[in-house]
N, C-alpha and C positions, 0 to 999 in steps of 0.2 A: 421861483415859486415862493409865495408869501409864507412866512413862518412866525412863530411865537418865540422871540429871543428872551430867554429867562436868565436874568443876571442874579445869581444866588448870593454872591459875596462871601462864599464859604469854600472850604476844600470839598472835593468830590465825596470823600468818605464821610463828611459831616452831613451831606444831603441824603439822609435816609429817612424812611418812613418811621416816624416816632411820635412821641407825645409833645405837647406844647407847640413851640414855633415850627418844629419840623412837621407836625401833623397839619398845621395851617398851610404851609407851603405845598405839601404833597397834595392836599385835597383841592385847593383852589387852582393849582397848576393843572390838575386833571379836569376840573370844571371849566376853566377858561379855554382849554384845548377843545373840549366838547362843544361849548357854546359858540366858539369862533370857527371851528372846523380846521384849525391850524395845527400843524405838527410843531413840536417843541424842540428848540435848539437850546440845550442847557449850557450855561457858561459858569465855570468854577474858577477858583484860584488854584494854581499849581503849587503843591507842597515843595518848599525849597529843597533842592538837591535830589529830588526823586527823579529817576531816569525815565520811567515809563508811566503812561496814564494809569490812574488807580482804578479804572473800570471802563466799561464800554460807553461810547457815545459822548457827544458834547465837546466843548472846547475848554482848555485850561489856560488861564492867563498867568504868567510869572509875575512875581512881585518885583518892584524896583529894588536895587541894592540897598539904598537907605532904609527901605521898609523891612528888608530881611534882617538888617542889624537891629532895628527898633523892636521887631518881633522877638528876636533872640533875647533882648533885654526883658521883654514882657514875660517870656518863658522862665527866666531866672527869678523874676519877682512873683511868679504865680502863687507860691505859698502864702504871700501876704497881700496880693492884689485882689481887689474886689472883682468878682466875676462879671459885674455889670459896669466896670470902669469904662468910661468913654474912650480910653486909650485903645481898647479892643477894636474900635471903629476907626479912630484917627490913623492908626498904623496899618492901613490896608491899601496903600497905593500900588497899582500895577505898574509895570514898566511902560514908558511912554510909547515905545514901538508897538507893544502888544495891544494897548488900548486904542491906539490910532488905527491899527489894522482891523480891530473889531468894529470900530465906528464906521470905517469906510466900507465894511462888508454889509452893513445894514441897508436895506432897500426900501423904497417908498411905500410898499404894501406890507412891510413887516410891522408887527406889534412887539414893542419892547416892554418887558416887565421888570421893574426895579423891585427886587424882593427885599423890602425893608431898607433901612439906612445903610446896611452893609452892601446890599445890592447896588445902591446908588453910588457908593464910593468906587465901584469898579469902573464906572464911566465918568466920574466927576471931572477929570481933567479935560474931557472932550464932550461935555454935556451939551454945549451950544451946537456943535456939529451934529451930534446925535439927534437933537431936536429938529434940525433942518432935514435930516435924512429919513427918519422913521415916519411911518404912517400914523401911528399912535403910540403913546407911552402911558403905561399904567404903573402907579405906585401902590404896591401891596404893603400896607402898614401892618405891623405887629403890635405896636404901642404908639401912644403919643410919646416920642422918644425922650423928651426932656423930663418926663415923669419916670422913665425907666432907667436910663443910664445915669451913672453917678460920676460927676465931674463938672467941668465948666458948662453950665446950661446955655450960655450964649452961643457957644460953638455948635451945640446940638440943635438948637432952634434954627440957627442959620443954615446948617447943612440940610435939615429936613425941609426947611422952607425952599431951598434951591431944588430939592428933589420934587417937591410939589409943584413948583412954578413951571418946570419943564414937562410935567405930566398932564395928560388929558383927563385922567380919571384917578381918583384916590379911593382905595378900598380900606376903610377904617375897620378896626377890630371890635369896636363897641360904640354904643350910642354916646357914652361919655367922651370917648376919643373924638367922635365927630364934633361934639360941642367944643372941645379944646381946639380942634383945627379951625373952626369958624371964628372963635374968639381970639386965639393967640396968633394964628397965621392967616386969618382972613380968607379962608378957603370958601369959594362960592358953592352954594348948594348944588348947582348944576354939575359940578365935577366931583361930587362927593357921594359915596354910597357906603352903607354899613354892612359888613358880613361878620356877624359874631362868631365865636369859636364853637359852633355847633356843626359836627361832622357825622351825620348818620351813616351807619353801615348796617347791613343785614346781619342779625345775630339772634340767637335763641334766648328769649327771656327765661331765666330759671325760676323754679318755684321758690317762693319766699321761705326763708328759714322759719321754723316754728317759734324760736325764741328771739328776743330783740337783738338784732345784729347790726353792727356798724361797719361800713366800708371806709378805708383810708387809702387814698392815692397820695403817697408822700411827695411825689414829683420833685421839684427843685428845692423844697424846704424841709428835708428830713430832720435837720438839726432843730428846727422850731417845732416840728410836729411830734418828735420823739418823746419829750418829757410829758406832753399832754396825753399822748397815747398810753404811756406807762401809768399815769395817774388814773386814767379811765379804766385800765385793766385792774389796777390795785384796788380801786374803790368799787369795782363791780358795777360801773355805770351802765354797761350793756352786758348781755349774756355771752356774746361771741363777737369776734372781730375778723374782718377780711382785710389784710394789709398788703399793699403792693408798693415796693420801693425798698430803699436801704434805711438803716437806722435802728432796727430792733436787735438787741443782743441775743446771741444764740442760746445762752443759758436760760433766758426768760422764755424763749420759744420752746425749749425742752420741757420746762415746767408747766407751760400752758398749751401744750400741743392739742388738747381736746377743745380749747376755746379759740384758738387762733389759726386761721388759714393764712400762710405767709408765702408770697411770691416776690422775689427780688425784681423781676421784670416779666411782663407778659407781652410778647412781641406783636401779636396780632390783636387789633382792636376788637374784632368780634368776640374773641375768647375773653378779653379783658371785660367787656361790657356784660357778657354772659355770666362771668364769675361774680362781679359786684352786684348784679341784679338780684342775687340771693339775699342781699342785705335790705334793711328798711330805711337806713339813714346814712348819708355820707358826710364825712368830716372834711370841710373845705377851708384850707388856710391860705391866705394871700399875704405877701410881704412887699408888693409894690402896687402902684396905681395904674400904670398903663395897660391898655388892652382889656381883656376879660379872661376869666379863668377857664381853661380847657377842661379841667377836672370837674368844675361846677356843672358844665353842660354834659359831661360824660355821666356824672351821677344822675342828671335829669333824664338822659336818654335811657339809662338803665332802670328808670322808675323809682328813684330814691328821693325821700325828703332830704333836705340839705341843711346842715348846721355850719354857718359861715363865720369865720373869725378873721381878725386882721382886716385886710382889704379884699378878702375873697368874694365879698358880695358885690364888688364893683360891676358896673355895666348894666346889662339887661335885667329887668325884673322877672323873677320867677315866683309863682304863687305858693310854692311849698318850700321856700328858702327862709330859714330862721336865723336871724343874726344873734350872736352872743358875744360877750366880752371876755370871758375867762372860763375856767373849768367849772366854777360854782354856778355861773349863769347857764352853762351848758347843761349841768345836772338839773337845774331848776326848770329849764325849758323842756328837757326830755320828760320830766315828771308830768308835764301838762298834756302829753300825748300818749295814747296807748298804741299798740302795734297797728290796729285797724286804721286809726287816724293817720299814722305815718304812711301807710300804704296808699291812702287816698291822696295825701299831699304829693307822694312820689308819682302817682298817675297823672296828677295835674301838671307837675313839672315836665313830664315826658311830652304831654300834648302841647304845652307852651313852647318847649324847645323845638319840636318839629314844626310848629307854626312859624317861629322865628326863622328857621332854615328855609321854609317854603317862600316866605316873603323876601328873604335876602336873595335867593336865586332869581325870583321874578324881577326884583329891582336891578340886579346886576345885568340880567338879560336886556332890560329896557335901556340901561345906560350904554351898553355895548352897541345896541341898535342905533342909538343917537349918535354914536361915533362912526356909524356905517359898517360895523363889524357883524 
């Protein structure tokens, strides 16, 4: 029976429903299963020295012994190692026996999904055999990886180029990434589609706060966001703040409990979107170029105007997204909008994000049909 073989390139425990890349994998995994009608076989890496599977379902591939030793050195260097180091991908080789067994189990009607560059590394040693056996191969991109990972760009470009060459379809994460693939890796339009990081769910839109309120999803950049948020609070740039993530000191929260709603993490996206939909504007910080910002589109789905700093504005255009360069520019930009104007911009953002999603699903469906799926 045909199946969707999903190569995660991660430990089972890391493949959870979450924000950022985890949300992208979760959502598109469900969507591809729905559009193709295929059941999913999840493939993970086995955590070294663990005796039993860490959860139900799927396969676990053990690492090769050299990889185990290399990853042990990475763990020792973690306090000083950049979390986006390319070594996190280079040191992901499975055992030869395990990867050969996986490749030989793939049948001609199966669809194999390489979930990002880490997913490709699971099958890299036997990629030629996999190409011959699989019915179709899909590369789910999270970024143009040479823009994301830090380290030797040549290795990253070569590895992602190999993943794309064996794939029948590449799902890019933004219009910018699609341009990068065409120009840098010469990917043909026919095998390329864009699915931006817009993942609608049913949720209840809250009534807007009466006073000017800002939402902050700190995400993976709490260290960069924290000083900016502290200045916003100190200077009274907004009347109230909804903050989700780490980085705010507890003594500050105690002093400003009437002005700050603080949640370290909101597990379910409907609850998260409902919470931030009370705000009028979202603070969107970005510190790399690949892909597109998930929080930018979550702000849009929640009906917020967006203030983008750094590279947060990369990717798709939104009509209510306001670029700014620093705190002073942020204050100046906010002074040009009253609450009613921000609400209108937020509504326009929501409509545009839903339109992007609708078109992305339609194009993905058409590309899958072209592959006979």
